[in-house]
VOPAGU-2260 file (C-alpha; in pm, 1 decimal, decimal comma):
REM VOPAGU-2260
SITE   aa  ch    i         X         Y         Z
SITE  UNK   A    0      26,4     -39,4     -10,6
SITE  UNK   A    1     118,5     347,9     -64,2
SITE  UNK   A    2     198,9     551,6     183,3
SITE  UNK   A    3     105,8     900,6     255,4
SITE  UNK   A    4     285,6    1178,1     188,9
SITE  UNK   A    5     309,3    1541,6     245,2
SITE  UNK   A    6     604,9    1793,7     232,1
SITE  UNK   A    7     603,9    2133,9     363,1
SITE  UNK   A    8     816,4    2420,8     174,0
SITE  UNK   A    9     917,1    2726,2     100,0
SITE  UNK   A   10    1079,0    2832,9    -276,7
SITE  UNK   A   11    1476,3    2930,2    -158,9
SITE  UNK   A   12    1503,1    2578,6       4,2
SITE  UNK   A   13    1764,9    2370,1     -78,1
SITE  UNK   A   14    1654,3    2047,0      89,3
SITE  UNK   A   15    1273,5    2117,0      -2,5
SITE  UNK   A   16    1437,7    2083,5    -347,7
SITE  UNK   A   17    1628,8    1779,2    -307,8
SITE  UNK   A   18    1342,8    1592,0    -153,6
SITE  UNK   A   19    1088,7    1688,1    -398,0
SITE  UNK   A   20    1338,4    1584,8    -639,2
SITE  UNK   A   21    1405,0    1240,9    -500,7
SITE  UNK   A   22    1047,8    1166,3    -479,3
SITE  UNK   A   23     997,6    1251,0    -803,1
SITE  UNK   A   24    1276,1    1049,3    -965,6
SITE  UNK   A   25    1170,0     776,4    -771,9
SITE  UNK   A   26     775,5     848,8    -857,7
SITE  UNK   A   27     633,1     852,6    -497,6
SITE  UNK   A   28     344,0    1054,5    -470,4
SITE  UNK   A   29     326,7    1366,8    -261,8
SITE  UNK   A   30     126,5    1646,2    -148,4
SITE  UNK   A   31     331,5    1988,9    -125,0
SITE  UNK   A   32     214,4    2275,8      86,7
SITE  UNK   A   33     428,3    2567,8      32,2
SITE  UNK   A   34     427,6    2836,5     333,9
SITE  UNK   A   35     463,7    3131,8     128,6
SITE  UNK   A   36     173,1    3070,5     -76,0
SITE  UNK   A   37     -19,7    2976,2     251,5
SITE  UNK   A   38      35,4    3103,7     632,5
SITE  UNK   A   39    -181,6    2805,0     730,9
SITE  UNK   A   40      89,5    2570,1     588,1
SITE  UNK   A   41     324,9    2764,7     850,1
SITE  UNK   A   42     117,7    2756,3    1144,3
SITE  UNK   A   43      97,2    2306,0    1033,8
SITE  UNK   A   44     422,5    2301,1    1060,7
SITE  UNK   A   45     484,4    2503,2    1434,1
SITE  UNK   A   46     175,8    2227,8    1529,9
SITE  UNK   A   47     315,7    1971,4    1366,7
SITE  UNK   A   48     709,2    2011,6    1479,0
SITE  UNK   A   49     696,8    2323,7    1742,3
SITE  UNK   A   50     976,1    2470,8    1502,6
SITE  UNK   A   51     938,4    2649,0    1215,1
SITE  UNK   A   52    1134,3    2448,2     991,9
SITE  UNK   A   53    1117,4    2321,9     619,8
SITE  UNK   A   54    1092,1    2107,2     495,5
SITE  UNK   A   55     873,2    1878,8     691,1
SITE  UNK   A   56     814,7    1569,5     544,0
SITE  UNK   A   57     576,1    1346,2     705,7
SITE  UNK   A   58     521,4    1044,6     583,4
SITE  UNK   A   59     167,2     850,3     681,6
SITE  UNK   A   60     144,2     924,8    1092,6
SITE  UNK   A   61     556,3    1034,2    1119,5
SITE  UNK   A   62     721,3    1356,7    1081,2
SITE  UNK   A   63    1109,4    1414,5     979,8
SITE  UNK   A   64    1217,5    1761,0    1007,3
SITE  UNK   A   65    1472,6    1811,6     753,3
SITE  UNK   A   66    1504,1    1573,8     394,0
SITE  UNK   A   67    1892,6    1511,5     434,3
SITE  UNK   A   68    1922,2    1475,7     797,0
SITE  UNK   A   69    1648,8    1164,1     751,3
SITE  UNK   A   70    1727,6    1039,4     427,3
SITE  UNK   A   71    1811,5     696,8     570,6
SITE  UNK   A   72    1530,6     666,1     767,1
SITE  UNK   A   73    1288,5     808,6     473,9
SITE  UNK   A   74    1423,9     608,0     246,4
SITE  UNK   A   75    1379,2     303,7     468,3
SITE  UNK   A   76     964,9     370,3     514,0
SITE  UNK   A   77     936,7     445,7     121,2
SITE  UNK   A   78    1111,8     124,4      36,4
């Protein structure tokens, strides 16, 4: 069964771009929430993490702050 993947981003975040490129290259469907376009998304990040850090990646019920720092965990979860 496919995992539910959501990513909270901003346009200037290189880690966000890297995560989205990885998902696309590996044909992993994801929903992107751009925190610059909608401040409610930034509030969701704060509620989820207690911080204002992107990318925030939610896979099913697991929350990851950052992509590179959690690459092994994320890729294992999506394998």
